[in-house]
N, C-alpha and C positions, 0 to 999 in steps of 0.2 A: 393381220393381212385380211384380204377380202375375197369372198367367193360369191358368185352370182346366186348360188344356192347355199344358204347358211347351213352349216353342219356343226356338230359338236366340236370339231377340230378348228373351227373358225372363230376368231375373236368377235365380241359384240361390236356393233357399228361404231360406238364411241371410241373404240381402240384401234380401229383398222386403218389400213392404208388408203382405202377408198371405198365409200359406200355407193349407193345409187346416186351418183353425182348429177347435178343439173347440167343441161346442155351447155357447153362452153367451148372455148377455142382449143379443143384437144389437138388438132393438127398443128396449131401454132406452138403448143407446148412441145409436141414431138419434134418439130423443126428446131426449137430452141435447144432441146436436149442434144440433138445431133451437132449443132453448132458448138455447144459448150463442150461436148465430148471431143470434138475435133480440135478445139482450142487447147484442152488439157493435153491431148496427145501431142500436139505441136510443142507445147511448153515443157513437157517432161524432160528433166535434165539427164544426161548421161545414160549409161547402162544399155545403150543400143535398144534392141527390140524388147528386152525383158520387162521394163517398166510399162511399156505400152501394151504388152501382152497381158500384164497383170491388171491394167485398167479395163481391158476388154473382158477378161475373165471375171472381174468384179461386176461388170455390167451384166454378164450372163448369170452370175449368182443372184444379183438383185432382182432380175426379171423372173428367175425361177422361184425365188422366195415369194414374190408378189403374186405371180399367176397361179402357182400351186397352192396358195394359202397355207404355206408350210410354217405353222406356228408351234414352236417349242412350248411357249408359255401356256397357250390354250390346251395343248395336249396334256401337259402335266396337271393343269387344273381339272380337266375332264376326268383324268384318272383318279385324282384325289377325291373328287366330289361324287362322281357317278360310276367309277370303275370302267370308264370308257377306255378302250385300249388301241384303237386303230391308229391314233397319232403316235403312240409309243412304238407300235410295230413298224411304222414308217421310219422311225429313228433307228430301230434295230436293223432294219434293212440297210439304211444309210451307213451305219457303223460297220456292219459286216462286209459290205462291198468295199468300203474304203480300206478296211484291214487287209483284204485280199490284194487290192491294188498297191497299197503302201509297202507291203512286206518285201518284195524283191528290191525296191529302191533303197529302203532303210537298211536291209541286210548288206547291200553293196556299198552303202555310204556315199553314193554319188548318183547323179542323173545327167547323162550326156556331158560328163566332165565337170559338172558343177557339184560341189559338196552338198550332200543332202542329209538332214537329220530329222528325227521325229520331234513331236511335241512332248517333251520330257520335263518333269519337275518333281521336287520332293513331295512325298506323300506324308503330310504331317498335320499338326494342329491348325496351322494357318489355312490349309486347304479346307478343312472341315468348317472352320469359322467363316471363311470367305464365301464358300459355296452356300452355306446356310443363309448368309446375308443376301447373296445374289438371288437365291430362290424366293425369299420373301420379297425382295425388291422388285423382281420382274413381275410379280402378280399385282403389285400396286402400280407399277409403271404401265402394265398392259402389253409388255413386249420384252424380249431379251435383247442382247446386243444386235444380233442380225435383224430381229424384228423391229428394233428402234430405227435402224438405218433404212430398211425397206419401207416402213410406214412413213417415216419422215420424207423419204423420196416420193411417196405417193401423195403428199400434201398435208399430212397431219401436223398441225401446229403444236398440238399437245406433245407429240413425240419429239419435236424439236426442243421442247422444254426438257423432256426426259434426257435427250442427248446432251444438252448443255450441262445438266447436273451430273450426268454420267461422267463427263470429262472432269468436272470439279471433284467428284468423289474419287476418281482414279488418281488424280494428282494428289489429293489429300492423303490417300493411302500410301502413295510413293514416298511421302515424307516419313512414314512410320515403318518402312519395310525392314530396316535393320532390327527393330524390336520384334516384329513378327517372326523373322527368320531365326531368332534365338529360342523359339518355342520348340518343344519336343517334335521330332520328325524321324521317319524311317529312311529319309534320304530318297534318292532316285532309284526306283525299282522298275526295270524294263524287262518284261518277260522274254522278249526277243533276244536280249543279250544273255539272260540267265539260262534258258533252256533251248535256244535256237529258234530261228524265225519260222521255219515250217511248223515246228511243234507249238510255238506260241500262237501262231495264227489259227491252227487247228483247235487249240484249247479255247481261244476266244470265240471262235465260231460255235463251239459246243456250248459255251456259256450263253451266247446269244440265242441259240436254238432252244435251250432250256427255258430261257426267259420268254421266248415266243410261245412255247407250249404252255407255260404257266399262265400267261395272259389269256390264251385261248380257253383255258379251263376256268379262269377266274369268274368271268361273267360274259359268255359269248353273246347272250341275247341283249345285254346292255351295250356291247360294242357296236351292234348293228342297229339298235333301236332308233337312233337319232339321225341317221343318214342313209338315204336310199342309194348313195354312191358307194357304199361299202361293198367290196367285191369278195372274191374267194379269199380264204385264209384270214378274214376279218380286217382287211386293210383297204382303205379308200384308194380307188384307182388313181385319182389326181395326186394324192400324197405319195403313192408308190412311185409314180413317175418323177415327182419332185425330189424324193429322197435319192433315187437313182442318179438323177442329173446332178444333185448337190455333191454326191460322193465322187462322181467322175470329174466334176469341175474342181473339187478340192484336190484331187490327185494331180490335175493339170497345174494347180497352184504350187503343189509340192515340186513338180518337175521344173517349173519356171523359176521359182524363188529359192528353192533349196530347203524349204520348211513347210509344214502343213498350214492350212488356212487358219488364221487367227484374226481377231478383231480388236480386242480391248487395249492392246499396247498403244495403238494410235490415240485412243482417248486420253490416256495418261500424258502422252506427248503433246496433244493439243492443249490440254489443261495447263501443262508446264509452260508452253509458249505464250499462252494468254496471261500467265502470272508474271512473266518477265517485265512487262511495262509497268507493273504495279510495285516494282522494287524487290521482287523475290530474287535471292542470290543462290544460284545452283550450287555454289561452293559449300553452302551450309548443309547440303543433303548428301549423305553417302551414296544413296541410290543413283542420283544424277551425276555422280562423279565417276561412274563406270565408263569405260571407253565407248561402248556402244551407245549408251544413253547420252553422253556428252556430244558425241558426233551427231546424233539425230537432233539434239537440241540446237546445235549450231548450224544445221542444214535446213533447207527448205522441206516442208512436208511432202512436196512432190518428189523428194529423194528418198522418202521412207516407203518401203514395200507395203506395209500394212495400211498406211494412210492412203496410198494410191488405190489399193484394192477396195478400201471402204468408200472412197469417193466413187469408184466404179459401181459399187452396190447401190448407192443412192441414185446415181444416174440411170442405172438399169431399171430400178423400181419406178423411177419417174417416167422412163420411156414406156415401160409396160403399162403403167396406169393410163398414160395418154393413148396408147394403142388400143387399150380396152375401153376407152371413153369414160374412165372413172376419175381422172385427176380433178381434184378441187381442194382449195384451202378450207379447212374446217377449224374454227377456233375451239378451245376447250369449252366444255359445256357448263362448268361450275367452278367456284373457288375450291370446293372439296376435291374435284378432279385434278385441278392444278396442284393442290397440296400433295396428293398421292403421286403425281408425276415427279415432283421435287424430291419427296422422300424416297420413292422408288429408284429414281436416277442416282441419287447419292448412295443408296445401299448397294445397287448393282455396281457402280463405279468402284466403291471402296472394296466390296467383296471380290470383284473380278481381279483387282490388282493384287490383293494379298493371296488369292487362290490360284494365281498364275493363269488366269483366263476365265472365260465364260463357258456356256454350254457348247460353243464352237471350239475355242482354243484349248480349253481344259478337258471337257468331257469327250466331245466327238473326236477331235484331233489327238487327244491324249490316249483314249481307248484304242483308236485305230493305229496308234504308234506302240501299242502294248504297254503303255505306262500305267502303273498302278494308280497314280494320282487321278487319272481320268475317272476310274470307277469310284474312288473315294469321293470325288467331286459330285457325281450324280446322286449318291446316297444322301449326302448332306444337303444338296439343293432341293431334293424332294421333301426333306424334312422342313426346310424353310418355306417351300411352296405350301405345305399343309397349314402353316401359320398364316402365310400371306393371303390365301384364298378366304380365310375367315376374317381378315382385316378389311378386305375389299368393300363390303357393305357399309363400313364406317365412313367411307369416302364416296358413297353413292355409286359404286361400281358394281355392276350386275355379275353374278356368277352363273346365270342361266345361259343355255346354249343359244 
């Protein structure tokens, strides 16, 4: 993502959604976005207002990610390489606020008559392996799942390449899910169900507060050294606003859809749909013979909640880029950069599928749902990030702020 003032939490220009773009038909792009969004709203099938609300929420998420320069990938990289902590603190704020908002709904099990459940998955070997792959892959790709969508929406051709191989990797992993699910696992562990939702929420807030204090003691001068935008408590003002808005918007997604914000299921679905014309038979895959998966495969992507939200994210980022006068198509700068995009996309796609999600669907939504797998995910992803940042120079990708 891009910021008019480059900070350590902002990705380098070759990886962002929009740099200092040359003058162009920004108003025309904005008008085209409105027309396209209106067309999608019109053509959305069934479900009354819910799918349309999810498209609009997706657009708000995409615009927030773009305008706030809210980059998970760059924040992890800055922490690993330079112990910069403001990006991580913004994520702590985001998780903590979401946990508070989610708890009453998840405890009740419904929202306005619609069944509601958390982002819950087994905490096992496959989460460790998948999150590690994802952490490595997102550093080579230059963006996570949400970053890929928002950067592609901002005009990055390279991130469209990442998105394509993200879908391919997700589909590839779906064919192996039965093998991964046989590996050792603790099963689903949800603190809210184990000790009660008020107690689980308080415990998680205590853990987040402890992490915040630890980060503040780690290297406070380094947290502030690279950005004049860093405000009180070591957090960038723009990132704080972005994290708050993302938490609130994800809560609205929970209310509307019945489950927290997730992204990568849609990539597996898109990959599977693209495989059908090439002779792939869903009957050969246990994963795609599940009732939910088969129904989604037989239906339009506009009938899939996650797909509609993802489309909204791209449209929202595109609208934000045009409104800020930054939209432009930028081709990849080198063959090495393209190679990193391909490898990173495949690693993220495969890893996210076997780990039950990405930094949004697994870590953020999982932790906010008090699911243990969300915490397992972030530990393994940071380990993968530590390797990924050291591989970046091999592909001509800069680790500098």
